[in-house]
Steps between C-alpha positions, in 0.01 A plus 500: 500500500410697805179680580332762279444542133795377301400737213479806714703784327802643679520882528802705447713530818333192663731236640431154382641149497431282184433137582591220284132423433452864370798477277383163371154647417656786303716251303200277430309805370805606280510152363129491424522833337797383277296195394167668445569863426362807666123566525386680187816392296410410141649165499758330725810340321487138480664316790714283281552434134361199345605355163261728315627817663830665383683820538500716185704816436284783326728594200253721353531873526182551718367396837262203487189417709332190626414238248682655207685271254875473413670289228778285659821592315792347708576350845623748757775262598637278221676168559838652441431779760408262779390151406350416839282812514399447127391134582333576839283792406456609140415874481467719207531827325178626329423745228191611315343215327517483119340282234731208600416489865276185502594280779780723617336741739419577867211680678622742771387424859594846631591840359857519367685830428710520188832325548387333827420131590162363624277184508332372186292185418661284227271186540160418650186708551517886526282792451563731201319724260406364156338635177338327220324154495613135514599242745869556493726811507847645450656834572388812319775601264689819596305533826538389863135551549371154481417200281321453163238237497480269199419148376846386599780621721739401774273594786150356562214732614335337794249774564441857379266784529247518218575688193770544253659840615760524780386291790633293796572130450656201684730321274723194537849575362613191304823375350420471131231653268174305523167500332643446152 
């Protein structure tokens, strides 16, 4: 790599040669930043999608924030559009939940502007705000703000802050209503 400090800044007008080692260090730093995010960044984007993570299009009229909830309404790509893509990676359109959203919802893993697509959790453990009491929950009707705790529901509350007003919880998104 040569002598001297490989991290020494170059000043304007200074002649310089870039060694392969220095270029490789810059590429390594860029890869690390892509994987882990910038210092102070709220949360890095997941490296790869697991089976519990999907893309969802925000079909509401407003921008949504981290950990808000959308009702799944349709796949983004249907089998007649592109069968291979439909089979390989199910992704969804989402709207504001209603009274019939039990078991058909996602929790956002990043902010998503109206009409845009982002990451969401469809299965597995996720942080979300809840209201009410009980060991299970489903989406609040007519709200993207969180989940309603109850004696039964399609998601199980694994842990929550104390109380019955709006609070943070960790829930496991399940496939069917449980606790009946």
